[in-house]
N, C-alpha and C positions, 0 to 999 in steps of 0.2 A: 348512258346505259338504257334510258328510256327509249331513245331513238333506235337503238339496236333491237330491242324487244318489239318495238312498233314495226320495224322493217320485217322481222321474222314473222310476226302475226300477219302482216299484209301478204307476204309470200305464201303463207299457209292458206289464207283465205282464197287467194287467186288460184292456187293449185287445186283446192277443193272445188271451186267453181268450174275450172277447166276440166277436171276429172269427171265431174258430174255431167258436163256437156258431152264429153267424149263417150261416156257410158250410154248416153241417150242414143248414140249412133252405133252402139255395140262395138266400139273400138277398145281393145284392151292393151295393156303394156306389152304383153307377149306378141300381139299383132304388130305393134310399132317396132319392137326389137327385131322381129323376123324380117321386116322390110329392109333393115340395115345389116342383116346377116348375123344377128346375135340371138342368144337365148337368155332367159333369166338366169340360168345356171352359169353361163359364161360371164355375165355381168357380175354376179356374186363372186365368182372366182377372181376376176380382175380386181374388184373392190377389196377382197381379202388380201390379195398379193400387194396391193397399194398400201394397205394398212400395215402389213408385215414389213414393208420396206420403210414406211414413214416413221414408225415408232422408234426404232433404233437411231435413226438420223435426227429426230427431234431431241432425243435424250443426249446424243453426242453434241449437238449444237448448243443445247442448254448448259452443258458443262462450261462453255465459254461465255455465253450471253448473260447468264444469271449473275455470275460474279462481277462481270464488267458493269452490268446495270446497277448492282448494289454499290459498287465503288463510286460510280457517277452520282447515284442518289445521295450517298453520304457526303460527298464534297460539293453538292450544289448549294449555293447561298440560300438562306431562308427567305421565304416570301414575306413581304410586308403587308 
């Protein structure tokens, strides 16, 4: 768990440093997105659609995965 949090922290710090560096050159997220033919609104819309698609599929998959995991966990031999 500590390694995961450490990685998240490192990514956040690197993103902050890179963002500060880009802002020194007056480069914004909207500028970068426009170069690839997107707008912040279209990114938000695509992210929203992805979440709307993912949530029902995660729930559907968990209806199988969670009971199987519980059964496997219950029948594992105890650790010594």
